[in-house]
C-alpha positions as CSV (number, residue, x, y, z in Angstrom):
1,H,-6.3,19.7,-0.3
2,V,-4.8,16.3,0.5
3,Q,-5.2,13.5,-2.0
4,L,-3.6,9.9,-1.7
5,V,-4.4,8.3,-5.2
6,E,-3.9,4.6,-5.5
7,S,-3.6,2.8,-8.6
8,G,-2.1,-0.8,-10.1
9,G,-4.9,-3.2,-8.7
10,G,-6.5,-5.7,-10.7
11,L,-7.2,-9.3,-11.5
12,V,-4.2,-11.6,-11.3
13,Q,-3.6,-15.5,-11.1
14,P,-2.2,-17.2,-8.2
15,G,1.6,-16.9,-8.4
16,G,1.4,-13.5,-10.3
17,S,2.7,-10.1,-9.5
18,L,1.4,-6.5,-9.2
19,Q,2.9,-3.2,-8.5
20,L,0.5,-0.8,-6.5
21,S,1.1,2.9,-6.4
22,C,0.1,5.8,-4.4
23,E,0.3,9.2,-5.6
24,V,0.2,11.9,-2.8
25,S,-0.4,15.5,-3.2
26,G,-1.2,18.4,-0.9
27,L,1.4,17.4,1.8
28,T,5.2,17.3,2.4
29,F,5.8,13.7,1.3
30,S,9.0,13.5,2.9
31,G,8.0,14.2,6.0
32,Y,5.2,11.7,6.5
33,N,5.3,7.8,7.3
34,L,3.5,5.9,4.9
35,A,1.6,2.5,4.7
36,W,-0.4,0.0,2.9
37,Y,-3.4,-1.5,4.5
38,V,-6.0,-3.9,3.3
39,Q,-9.6,-4.1,3.7
40,C,-11.5,-7.1,3.3
41,P,-15.5,-7.0,3.7
42,G,-16.6,-7.2,7.4
43,E,-13.1,-6.8,8.6
44,E,-10.9,-4.5,10.2
45,R,-8.1,-2.7,8.0
46,G,-4.8,-4.7,8.3
47,L,-1.4,-3.4,8.0
48,V,0.5,-4.9,5.1
49,A,3.9,-2.8,5.0
50,S,5.3,0.7,6.1
51,T,7.8,2.9,5.5
52,S,9.1,5.5,7.5
53,M,10.6,9.0,6.7
54,A,13.9,7.6,7.2
55,H,13.0,4.7,4.5
56,E,12.6,2.0,7.2
57,T,10.5,-0.8,6.6
58,D,8.3,-3.3,8.2
59,Y,6.0,-6.0,6.9
60,A,3.3,-8.2,8.2
61,S,4.2,-11.6,8.5
62,S,2.2,-12.6,5.6
63,A,3.9,-10.1,3.6
64,K,7.4,-10.9,4.5
65,G,9.5,-12.2,1.5
66,R,6.6,-11.7,-1.0
67,F,6.1,-8.0,-1.0
68,T,8.4,-4.9,-1.1
69,I,7.4,-1.3,-0.2
70,S,9.0,1.7,-1.4
71,R,8.7,5.5,-1.6
72,N,9.9,8.0,-4.2
73,N,10.1,11.5,-2.3
74,R,10.8,13.3,-5.8
75,R,7.7,11.8,-7.3
76,S,5.7,12.0,-3.9
77,T,4.7,8.4,-4.8
78,M,4.8,5.1,-2.6
79,Y,5.0,1.6,-4.1
80,L,3.9,-2.0,-3.3
81,Q,5.6,-4.6,-5.5
82,M,3.8,-7.7,-4.9
83,T,5.0,-11.2,-6.0
84,D,3.8,-14.9,-5.6
85,L,0.3,-13.7,-5.0
86,K,-2.2,-16.0,-3.2
87,P,-5.8,-16.0,-3.3
88,E,-5.9,-14.9,0.3
89,D,-4.3,-11.6,-0.8
90,T,-7.6,-10.7,-2.5
91,A,-8.6,-7.5,-0.6
92,V,-8.7,-3.5,-1.3
93,Y,-5.4,-1.8,-0.7
94,L,-5.4,1.2,0.6
95,C,-2.5,3.9,1.2
96,H,-1.9,5.9,4.7
97,A,-0.3,8.8,5.3
98,R,0.6,9.9,9.1
99,R,2.6,12.4,10.6
100,G,2.0,13.0,14.2
101,S,-1.9,13.5,14.9
102,R,-2.4,14.3,11.1
103,A,-3.3,10.9,9.0
104,F,-4.9,10.5,5.6
105,W,-6.3,7.6,3.7
106,G,-6.7,6.9,0.2
107,Q,-9.9,5.3,-1.4
108,G,-8.0,1.9,-2.3
109,T,-7.5,-0.4,-5.3
110,Q,-9.0,-3.7,-5.6
111,V,-6.7,-6.9,-5.9
112,T,-8.2,-9.9,-6.7
113,V,-6.2,-13.2,-6.8
114,A,-8.2,-15.6,-8.6
115,L,-7.9,-18.3,-11.6
């Protein structure tokens, strides 16, 4: 049974920081490409950042310079360090694991950036 469990979301003021975590179980973590997506009400999911099996990373333009994605294969956990948060970063953040045609989603964690 594959599970992706996000944590670390919450309410933060503009300019603040948060670190999200995604703990994965039920699959060979090191063999999957991983990513963080955002979901806003009424909108499609958007890619924030990704990390490949080879630890190559890529970011949405809005995340470059502010967010850092990383993975710890021994802990089967992916992270998203977010700094200089802006109100427009408010969303549900979901983690995603993919290998070929096999893909899995977490339930998401809410991030709210407001005064």
